[in-house]
C-alpha positions, 0 to 999 in steps of 0.5 A: 373495225378496220376491216368493216371500214374498208368494206364500207369504202369499197362498197361506196366506191363500187356504187359510185362507179355504177351510178356514174356509168348509168349517166347518159353522155350528155349528163357527163358533159354537163357535169364536166362543164359544171366542174370546169366552171367551179374550178375556174371560180376557185382559180379566181378566188385563190388568185384574189387570196394571193393578193391579200395574204400577208407574206409568210402566212397561210390562210386559215379562215375568213371572217365575213363580219369583219371582212378579214382573212384569218391567217396562221403559220405553217404549224397549224394542222391544216396549213398544207391545204392552201398550198395543196389546193394551189398545186391542184389548181396549177395542174388544172390550169398550168397557170404559173402564178398558181405554181409560184 
């Protein structure tokens, strides 16, 4: 079973690589622009979340009906997603507030 999964992943990566190589240069630039815009939006969203996140808690989800951030402690299985994303956004922007 594991061998079959590894094979499927390898094929998927190979197809993705070939697909990306087929893009004209202008499409690659457009894609980079879209990625940059999306990352800038993520930075804005995470900076806002930093402001409303209670100290000692990590974001879990957002209740749009109640307009409320649902939080958890570090014992929740996804608790590392938030600090991990902050680290990736810091690497992208070098914004010290994200690193802190």
